[in-house]
PyMOL Python script that loads the backbone (N, CA, C, O; Angstrom):
from pymol import cmd

cmd.read_pdbstr("""\
ATOM      1  N   MET A   1     101.332  83.305  96.755  1.00  0.00           N
ATOM      2  CA  MET A   1     100.290  84.305  96.875  1.00  0.00           C
ATOM      3  C   MET A   1     100.435  85.358  95.785  1.00  0.00           C
ATOM      4  O   MET A   1     101.521  85.569  95.245  1.00  0.00           O
ATOM      5  N   LYS A   2      99.346  85.999  95.479  1.00  0.00           N
ATOM      6  CA  LYS A   2      99.370  87.092  94.514  1.00  0.00           C
ATOM      7  C   LYS A   2      99.968  88.328  95.154  1.00  0.00           C
ATOM      8  O   LYS A   2      99.915  88.506  96.371  1.00  0.00           O
ATOM      9  N   LYS A   3     100.534  89.176  94.319  1.00  0.00           N
ATOM     10  CA  LYS A   3     101.022  90.463  94.778  1.00  0.00           C
ATOM     11  C   LYS A   3     100.148  91.530  94.142  1.00  0.00           C
ATOM     12  O   LYS A   3      99.691  91.389  93.007  1.00  0.00           O
ATOM     13  N   ILE A   4      99.925  92.597  94.891  1.00  0.00           N
ATOM     14  CA  ILE A   4      99.177  93.730  94.370  1.00  0.00           C
ATOM     15  C   ILE A   4      99.994  94.999  94.575  1.00  0.00           C
ATOM     16  O   ILE A   4     100.798  95.098  95.502  1.00  0.00           O
ATOM     17  N   LYS A   5      99.769  95.963  93.692  1.00  0.00           N
ATOM     18  CA  LYS A   5     100.402  97.273  93.807  1.00  0.00           C
ATOM     19  C   LYS A   5      99.330  98.261  94.218  1.00  0.00           C
ATOM     20  O   LYS A   5      98.318  98.420  93.534  1.00  0.00           O
ATOM     21  N   ILE A   6      99.560  98.928  95.348  1.00  0.00           N
ATOM     22  CA  ILE A   6      98.587  99.871  95.893  1.00  0.00           C
ATOM     23  C   ILE A   6      99.182 101.272  95.759  1.00  0.00           C
ATOM     24  O   ILE A   6     100.318 101.510  96.170  1.00  0.00           O
ATOM     25  N   THR A   7      98.411 102.200  95.181  1.00  0.00           N
ATOM     26  CA  THR A   7      98.850 103.577  95.008  1.00  0.00           C
ATOM     27  C   THR A   7      97.830 104.506  95.650  1.00  0.00           C
ATOM     28  O   THR A   7      96.629 104.385  95.405  1.00  0.00           O
ATOM     29  N   GLN A   8      98.309 105.431  96.468  1.00  0.00           N
ATOM     30  CA  GLN A   8      97.418 106.407  97.100  1.00  0.00           C
ATOM     31  C   GLN A   8      97.176 107.538  96.127  1.00  0.00           C
ATOM     32  O   GLN A   8      98.122 108.179  95.670  1.00  0.00           O
ATOM     33  N   ILE A   9      95.891 107.797  95.796  1.00  0.00           N
ATOM     34  CA  ILE A   9      95.575 108.838  94.818  1.00  0.00           C
ATOM     35  C   ILE A   9      94.854 110.027  95.436  1.00  0.00           C
ATOM     36  O   ILE A   9      94.738 111.076  94.803  1.00  0.00           O
ATOM     37  N   LYS A  10      94.368 109.877  96.664  1.00  0.00           N
ATOM     38  CA  LYS A  10      93.710 110.989  97.350  1.00  0.00           C
ATOM     39  C   LYS A  10      94.321 111.132  98.728  1.00  0.00           C
ATOM     40  O   LYS A  10      94.870 110.182  99.285  1.00  0.00           O
ATOM     41  N   SER A  11      94.215 112.332  99.265  1.00  0.00           N
ATOM     42  CA  SER A  11      94.851 112.657 100.527  1.00  0.00           C
ATOM     43  C   SER A  11      94.105 112.081 101.727  1.00  0.00           C
ATOM     44  O   SER A  11      92.889 111.894 101.689  1.00  0.00           O
ATOM     45  N   GLY A  12      94.849 111.808 102.783  1.00  0.00           N
ATOM     46  CA  GLY A  12      94.269 111.359 104.044  1.00  0.00           C
ATOM     47  C   GLY A  12      93.909 112.510 104.966  1.00  0.00           C
ATOM     48  O   GLY A  12      93.384 112.297 106.059  1.00  0.00           O
ATOM     49  N   ILE A  13      94.193 113.737 104.522  1.00  0.00           N
ATOM     50  CA  ILE A  13      93.862 114.914 105.331  1.00  0.00           C
ATOM     51  C   ILE A  13      92.348 115.028 105.451  1.00  0.00           C
ATOM     52  O   ILE A  13      91.618 114.774 104.493  1.00  0.00           O
ATOM     53  N   ASP A  14      91.889 115.408 106.625  1.00  0.00           N
ATOM     54  CA  ASP A  14      90.471 115.600 106.931  1.00  0.00           C
ATOM     55  C   ASP A  14      89.694 114.286 106.845  1.00  0.00           C
ATOM     56  O   ASP A  14      88.510 114.279 106.507  1.00  0.00           O
ATOM     57  N   ARG A  15      90.361 113.183 107.150  1.00  0.00           N
ATOM     58  CA  ARG A  15      89.724 111.858 107.228  1.00  0.00           C
ATOM     59  C   ARG A  15      89.740 111.423 108.682  1.00  0.00           C
ATOM     60  O   ARG A  15      90.420 112.030 109.509  1.00  0.00           O
ATOM     61  N   SER A  16      89.005 110.391 108.993  1.00  0.00           N
ATOM     62  CA  SER A  16      88.981 109.894 110.369  1.00  0.00           C
ATOM     63  C   SER A  16      90.328 109.287 110.751  1.00  0.00           C
ATOM     64  O   SER A  16      91.135 108.942 109.887  1.00  0.00           O
ATOM     65  N   GLU A  17      90.556 109.163 112.040  1.00  0.00           N
ATOM     66  CA  GLU A  17      91.828 108.639 112.538  1.00  0.00           C
ATOM     67  C   GLU A  17      92.046 107.194 112.083  1.00  0.00           C
ATOM     68  O   GLU A  17      93.177 106.796 111.806  1.00  0.00           O
ATOM     69  N   THR A  18      90.968 106.409 112.006  1.00  0.00           N
ATOM     70  CA  THR A  18      91.131 105.015 111.580  1.00  0.00           C
ATOM     71  C   THR A  18      91.568 104.919 110.124  1.00  0.00           C
ATOM     72  O   THR A  18      92.343 104.032 109.768  1.00  0.00           O
ATOM     73  N   VAL A  19      91.082 105.820 109.285  1.00  0.00           N
ATOM     74  CA  VAL A  19      91.490 105.825 107.881  1.00  0.00           C
ATOM     75  C   VAL A  19      92.962 106.199 107.772  1.00  0.00           C
ATOM     76  O   VAL A  19      93.703 105.589 107.001  1.00  0.00           O
ATOM     77  N   LYS A  20      93.389 107.199 108.539  1.00  0.00           N
ATOM     78  CA  LYS A  20      94.794 107.611 108.517  1.00  0.00           C
ATOM     79  C   LYS A  20      95.708 106.477 108.978  1.00  0.00           C
ATOM     80  O   LYS A  20      96.755 106.238 108.375  1.00  0.00           O
ATOM     81  N   ARG A  21      95.318 105.783 110.038  1.00  0.00           N
ATOM     82  CA  ARG A  21      96.131 104.686 110.545  1.00  0.00           C
ATOM     83  C   ARG A  21      96.159 103.509 109.581  1.00  0.00           C
ATOM     84  O   ARG A  21      97.167 102.810 109.486  1.00  0.00           O
ATOM     85  N   THR A  22      95.061 103.285 108.865  1.00  0.00           N
ATOM     86  CA  THR A  22      95.032 102.209 107.878  1.00  0.00           C
ATOM     87  C   THR A  22      95.993 102.506 106.733  1.00  0.00           C
ATOM     88  O   THR A  22      96.688 101.606 106.262  1.00  0.00           O
ATOM     89  N   LEU A  23      96.041 103.756 106.279  1.00  0.00           N
ATOM     90  CA  LEU A  23      96.984 104.139 105.223  1.00  0.00           C
ATOM     91  C   LEU A  23      98.418 103.911 105.676  1.00  0.00           C
ATOM     92  O   LEU A  23      99.240 103.402 104.914  1.00  0.00           O
ATOM     93  N   ILE A  24      98.718 104.286 106.913  1.00  0.00           N
ATOM     94  CA  ILE A  24     100.071 104.091 107.435  1.00  0.00           C
ATOM     95  C   ILE A  24     100.387 102.606 107.549  1.00  0.00           C
ATOM     96  O   ILE A  24     101.501 102.182 107.241  1.00  0.00           O
ATOM     97  N   ALA A  25      99.409 101.811 107.991  1.00  0.00           N
ATOM     98  CA  ALA A  25      99.619 100.373 108.122  1.00  0.00           C
ATOM     99  C   ALA A  25      99.870  99.718 106.767  1.00  0.00           C
ATOM    100  O   ALA A  25     100.581  98.716 106.687  1.00  0.00           O
ATOM    101  N   LEU A  26      99.300 100.269 105.714  1.00  0.00           N
ATOM    102  CA  LEU A  26      99.545  99.759 104.371  1.00  0.00           C
ATOM    103  C   LEU A  26     100.907 100.196 103.840  1.00  0.00           C
ATOM    104  O   LEU A  26     101.370  99.676 102.825  1.00  0.00           O
ATOM    105  N   GLY A  27     101.554 101.147 104.517  1.00  0.00           N
ATOM    106  CA  GLY A  27     102.864 101.617 104.088  1.00  0.00           C
ATOM    107  C   GLY A  27     102.808 102.838 103.206  1.00  0.00           C
ATOM    108  O   GLY A  27     103.793 103.172 102.548  1.00  0.00           O
ATOM    109  N   LEU A  28     101.669 103.515 103.180  1.00  0.00           N
ATOM    110  CA  LEU A  28     101.508 104.692 102.337  1.00  0.00           C
ATOM    111  C   LEU A  28     101.646 105.955 103.189  1.00  0.00           C
ATOM    112  O   LEU A  28     100.877 106.170 104.126  1.00  0.00           O
ATOM    113  N   LYS A  29     102.634 106.784 102.854  1.00  0.00           N
ATOM    114  CA  LYS A  29     102.907 107.966 103.665  1.00  0.00           C
ATOM    115  C   LYS A  29     102.642 109.266 102.909  1.00  0.00           C
ATOM    116  O   LYS A  29     102.376 110.297 103.527  1.00  0.00           O
ATOM    117  N   LYS A  30     102.713 109.226 101.581  1.00  0.00           N
ATOM    118  CA  LYS A  30     102.541 110.431 100.788  1.00  0.00           C
ATOM    119  C   LYS A  30     101.568 110.166  99.639  1.00  0.00           C
ATOM    120  O   LYS A  30     101.287 109.021  99.286  1.00  0.00           O
ATOM    121  N   LEU A  31     101.080 111.230  99.085  1.00  0.00           N
ATOM    122  CA  LEU A  31     100.215 111.151  97.922  1.00  0.00           C
ATOM    123  C   LEU A  31     101.018 110.610  96.734  1.00  0.00           C
ATOM    124  O   LEU A  31     102.183 110.967  96.565  1.00  0.00           O
ATOM    125  N   ASN A  32     100.421 109.774  95.933  1.00  0.00           N
ATOM    126  CA  ASN A  32     101.039 109.111  94.777  1.00  0.00           C
ATOM    127  C   ASN A  32     102.127 108.116  95.163  1.00  0.00           C
ATOM    128  O   ASN A  32     102.901 107.688  94.307  1.00  0.00           O
ATOM    129  N   ALA A  33     102.196 107.745  96.423  1.00  0.00           N
ATOM    130  CA  ALA A  33     103.134 106.716  96.853  1.00  0.00           C
ATOM    131  C   ALA A  33     102.563 105.343  96.493  1.00  0.00           C
ATOM    132  O   ALA A  33     101.349 105.143  96.507  1.00  0.00           O
ATOM    133  N   SER A  34     103.444 104.411  96.174  1.00  0.00           N
ATOM    134  CA  SER A  34     103.021 103.062  95.810  1.00  0.00           C
ATOM    135  C   SER A  34     103.777 102.040  96.647  1.00  0.00           C
ATOM    136  O   SER A  34     104.934 102.247  97.013  1.00  0.00           O
ATOM    137  N   VAL A  35     103.096 100.924  96.944  1.00  0.00           N
ATOM    138  CA  VAL A  35     103.725  99.806  97.625  1.00  0.00           C
ATOM    139  C   VAL A  35     103.264  98.525  96.946  1.00  0.00           C
ATOM    140  O   VAL A  35     102.151  98.447  96.428  1.00  0.00           O
ATOM    141  N   GLU A  36     104.137  97.525  96.956  1.00  0.00           N
ATOM    142  CA  GLU A  36     103.788  96.204  96.453  1.00  0.00           C
ATOM    143  C   GLU A  36     103.723  95.265  97.645  1.00  0.00           C
ATOM    144  O   GLU A  36     104.703  95.114  98.375  1.00  0.00           O
ATOM    145  N   VAL A  37     102.572  94.631  97.845  1.00  0.00           N
ATOM    146  CA  VAL A  37     102.364  93.766  99.001  1.00  0.00           C
ATOM    147  C   VAL A  37     101.706  92.467  98.569  1.00  0.00           C
ATOM    148  O   VAL A  37     101.113  92.382  97.493  1.00  0.00           O
ATOM    149  N   GLU A  38     101.817  91.454  99.424  1.00  0.00           N
ATOM    150  CA  GLU A  38     101.115  90.191  99.212  1.00  0.00           C
ATOM    151  C   GLU A  38      99.625  90.418  99.430  1.00  0.00           C
ATOM    152  O   GLU A  38      99.239  91.207 100.292  1.00  0.00           O
ATOM    153  N   ALA A  39      98.796  89.743  98.667  1.00  0.00           N
ATOM    154  CA  ALA A  39      97.345  89.904  98.757  1.00  0.00           C
ATOM    155  C   ALA A  39      96.778  88.951  99.805  1.00  0.00           C
ATOM    156  O   ALA A  39      96.081  87.992  99.476  1.00  0.00           O
ATOM    157  N   THR A  40      97.089  89.231 101.075  1.00  0.00           N
ATOM    158  CA  THR A  40      96.561  88.420 102.167  1.00  0.00           C
ATOM    159  C   THR A  40      95.162  88.927 102.535  1.00  0.00           C
ATOM    160  O   THR A  40      94.808  90.049 102.171  1.00  0.00           O
ATOM    161  N   PRO A  41      94.368  88.135 103.242  1.00  0.00           N
ATOM    162  CA  PRO A  41      93.044  88.618 103.656  1.00  0.00           C
ATOM    163  C   PRO A  41      93.105  89.885 104.513  1.00  0.00           C
ATOM    164  O   PRO A  41      92.206  90.723 104.438  1.00  0.00           O
ATOM    165  N   GLN A  42      94.150  90.031 105.320  1.00  0.00           N
ATOM    166  CA  GLN A  42      94.280  91.224 106.153  1.00  0.00           C
ATOM    167  C   GLN A  42      94.529  92.463 105.311  1.00  0.00           C
ATOM    168  O   GLN A  42      93.930  93.511 105.551  1.00  0.00           O
ATOM    169  N   ILE A  43      95.408  92.348 104.328  1.00  0.00           N
ATOM    170  CA  ILE A  43      95.711  93.480 103.451  1.00  0.00           C
ATOM    171  C   ILE A  43      94.488  93.833 102.615  1.00  0.00           C
ATOM    172  O   ILE A  43      94.172  95.012 102.454  1.00  0.00           O
ATOM    173  N   LEU A  44      93.803  92.837 102.086  1.00  0.00           N
ATOM    174  CA  LEU A  44      92.625  93.100 101.267  1.00  0.00           C
ATOM    175  C   LEU A  44      91.521  93.770 102.082  1.00  0.00           C
ATOM    176  O   LEU A  44      90.777  94.593 101.548  1.00  0.00           O
ATOM    177  N   GLY A  45      91.406  93.435 103.346  1.00  0.00           N
ATOM    178  CA  GLY A  45      90.432  94.090 104.221  1.00  0.00           C
ATOM    179  C   GLY A  45      90.774  95.549 104.441  1.00  0.00           C
ATOM    180  O   GLY A  45      89.888  96.404 104.451  1.00  0.00           O
ATOM    181  N   MET A  46      92.050  95.837 104.617  1.00  0.00           N
ATOM    182  CA  MET A  46      92.466  97.234 104.781  1.00  0.00           C
ATOM    183  C   MET A  46      92.249  98.028 103.499  1.00  0.00           C
ATOM    184  O   MET A  46      91.832  99.185 103.536  1.00  0.00           O
ATOM    185  N   VAL A  47      92.535  97.394 102.363  1.00  0.00           N
ATOM    186  CA  VAL A  47      92.323  98.061 101.081  1.00  0.00           C
ATOM    187  C   VAL A  47      90.842  98.349 100.880  1.00  0.00           C
ATOM    188  O   VAL A  47      90.482  99.427 100.408  1.00  0.00           O
ATOM    189  N   ARG A  48      89.985  97.409 101.229  1.00  0.00           N
ATOM    190  CA  ARG A  48      88.542  97.605 101.086  1.00  0.00           C
ATOM    191  C   ARG A  48      88.057  98.762 101.965  1.00  0.00           C
ATOM    192  O   ARG A  48      87.125  99.480 101.602  1.00  0.00           O
ATOM    193  N   ARG A  49      88.695  98.931 103.116  1.00  0.00           N
ATOM    194  CA  ARG A  49      88.301  99.972 104.061  1.00  0.00           C
ATOM    195  C   ARG A  49      88.593 101.380 103.518  1.00  0.00           C
ATOM    196  O   ARG A  49      87.841 102.318 103.782  1.00  0.00           O
ATOM    197  N   VAL A  50      89.683 101.521 102.764  1.00  0.00           N
ATOM    198  CA  VAL A  50      90.089 102.845 102.265  1.00  0.00           C
ATOM    199  C   VAL A  50      90.155 102.877 100.733  1.00  0.00           C
ATOM    200  O   VAL A  50      90.945 103.634 100.170  1.00  0.00           O
ATOM    201  N   ASN A  51      89.349 102.078 100.065  1.00  0.00           N
ATOM    202  CA  ASN A  51      89.437 101.971  98.605  1.00  0.00           C
ATOM    203  C   ASN A  51      89.085 103.272  97.888  1.00  0.00           C
ATOM    204  O   ASN A  51      89.437 103.434  96.719  1.00  0.00           O
ATOM    205  N   HIS A  52      88.403 104.200  98.552  1.00  0.00           N
ATOM    206  CA  HIS A  52      88.073 105.477  97.928  1.00  0.00           C
ATOM    207  C   HIS A  52      89.299 106.394  97.814  1.00  0.00           C
ATOM    208  O   HIS A  52      89.238 107.429  97.150  1.00  0.00           O
ATOM    209  N   LEU A  53      90.405 106.018  98.456  1.00  0.00           N
ATOM    210  CA  LEU A  53      91.632 106.812  98.401  1.00  0.00           C
ATOM    211  C   LEU A  53      92.728 106.136  97.581  1.00  0.00           C
ATOM    212  O   LEU A  53      93.808 106.707  97.425  1.00  0.00           O
ATOM    213  N   LEU A  54      92.483 104.944  97.059  1.00  0.00           N
ATOM    214  CA  LEU A  54      93.521 104.123  96.458  1.00  0.00           C
ATOM    215  C   LEU A  54      93.165 103.659  95.055  1.00  0.00           C
ATOM    216  O   LEU A  54      92.004 103.677  94.647  1.00  0.00           O
ATOM    217  N   THR A  55      94.201 103.243  94.327  1.00  0.00           N
ATOM    218  CA  THR A  55      94.022 102.396  93.149  1.00  0.00           C
ATOM    219  C   THR A  55      94.812 101.116  93.408  1.00  0.00           C
ATOM    220  O   THR A  55      95.879 101.141  94.020  1.00  0.00           O
ATOM    221  N   VAL A  56      94.274 100.011  92.936  1.00  0.00           N
ATOM    222  CA  VAL A  56      94.903  98.716  93.169  1.00  0.00           C
ATOM    223  C   VAL A  56      95.104  98.025  91.826  1.00  0.00           C
ATOM    224  O   VAL A  56      94.192  97.948  91.003  1.00  0.00           O
ATOM    225  N   GLU A  57      96.332  97.520  91.626  1.00  0.00           N
ATOM    226  CA  GLU A  57      96.654  96.785  90.407  1.00  0.00           C
ATOM    227  C   GLU A  57      97.158  95.409  90.810  1.00  0.00           C
ATOM    228  O   GLU A  57      97.917  95.274  91.770  1.00  0.00           O
ATOM    229  N   GLU A  58      96.742  94.409  90.088  1.00  0.00           N
ATOM    230  CA  GLU A  58      97.238  93.054  90.318  1.00  0.00           C
ATOM    231  C   GLU A  58      98.510  92.866  89.502  1.00  0.00           C
ATOM    232  O   GLU A  58      98.525  93.133  88.301  1.00  0.00           O
ATOM    233  N   LEU A  59      99.574  92.407  90.151  1.00  0.00           N
ATOM    234  CA  LEU A  59     100.838  92.208  89.460  1.00  0.00           C
ATOM    235  C   LEU A  59     100.923  90.783  88.923  1.00  0.00           C
ATOM    236  O   LEU A  59     100.460  89.836  89.559  1.00  0.00           O
ATOM    237  N   VAL A  60     101.521  90.650  87.746  1.00  0.00           N
ATOM    238  CA  VAL A  60     101.710  89.349  87.117  1.00  0.00           C
ATOM    239  C   VAL A  60     103.074  88.832  87.509  1.00  0.00           C
ATOM    240  O   VAL A  60     104.079  89.516  87.317  1.00  0.00           O
ATOM    241  N   GLU A  61     103.121  87.627  88.059  1.00  0.00           N
ATOM    242  CA  GLU A  61     104.387  87.053  88.459  1.00  0.00           C
ATOM    243  C   GLU A  61     105.047  86.371  87.278  1.00  0.00           C
ATOM    244  O   GLU A  61     104.389  85.696  86.486  1.00  0.00           O
ATOM    245  N   ALA A  62     106.346  86.551  87.166  1.00  0.00           N
ATOM    246  CA  ALA A  62     107.067  85.980  86.035  1.00  0.00           C
ATOM    247  C   ALA A  62     107.446  84.534  86.278  1.00  0.00           C
ATOM    248  O   ALA A  62     108.061  83.904  85.418  1.00  0.00           O
TER     249      ALA A  62
END
""", "prot")
cmd.dss("prot")
cmd.show_as("cartoon", "prot")
cmd.util.cbc("prot")
cmd.orient("prot")
């Protein structure tokens, strides 16, 4: 599977509870935090839900 790097660039403050829980489920706890995850359909759905708060980079496997 492909891996993606997700970075939170905007705050979850003053967002709905579902958006906050989605950020936590992705493993993002602070602003400018990054995580590397497998690009499964579940993860991509969560990213699509909060894409206005994130940047996503596709990682190249060696």
